[in-house]
C-alpha positions, 0 to 999 in steps of 0.5 A: 383843486388849487386851495386847501379845504379843511377836513372840518369843511368837508366833514360838515358839507354833506349835511349842509347840502342835504339841509339845503335840499330840505329847506326849500329856499333857492337862495339858501340852496345856492349857497352850497354850490359854486356858481360854476358847478359841474353837477351830474345826476342820473335824472338830468339829460346833461350835466348842470354847469351853473347857478341857473341850472342848479336853481332850476334843478332845485325848483323843479324837484321841489315843485314835483315832490313837495315833501322831498326829504333827504336824510344822511345815512352813516358818516361822510368819507373825506379825502382832504387831500383832494378836497372831496367828500362822499356821503350816503343818503336816503331820499323820500318823497311823493310825486304830486306836481309836474316833474320833469317838465310836462309830466304831471304828478302821479301821486306815487311815493318813493324811498330811495338810497343813494350817495353823492361825491362832492368836490368842495372849495375853500368857501364850503361850496361844491364845485362838482356834484356827482349823484349816484342812485337807481333812477329806474327804481325811482321812476317805477316807484312813482309810476313812470317806469 
């Protein structure tokens, strides 16, 4: 990164990101990601690279899992020099809607632990998101694996 990001911005970022997922409003959610984000997630066939992709991912997840919730687990790990922060989380939800596209809800519920690593810009937006979780465990829990 070429600009310095404050430790306070980095420390606060994981909760802002989880809150963005939990509140279910696209405009609000997009405020925590850069318009040219690089977002890698185990359930995505390829990385997301822009706000349109991020918006579709948020909307699709909310449609498929209308009760989707994230909760922080522990304190974030901050690398201020690199402008990066990592945090563990617990995700819960019930597969009630279509997600991924063409796959109807199964009614299966899940509780899944994971972690994300974010590179954050000086405006408090992720320019990079790397998600880590067991996608096979998620698919099994909802009856798709």
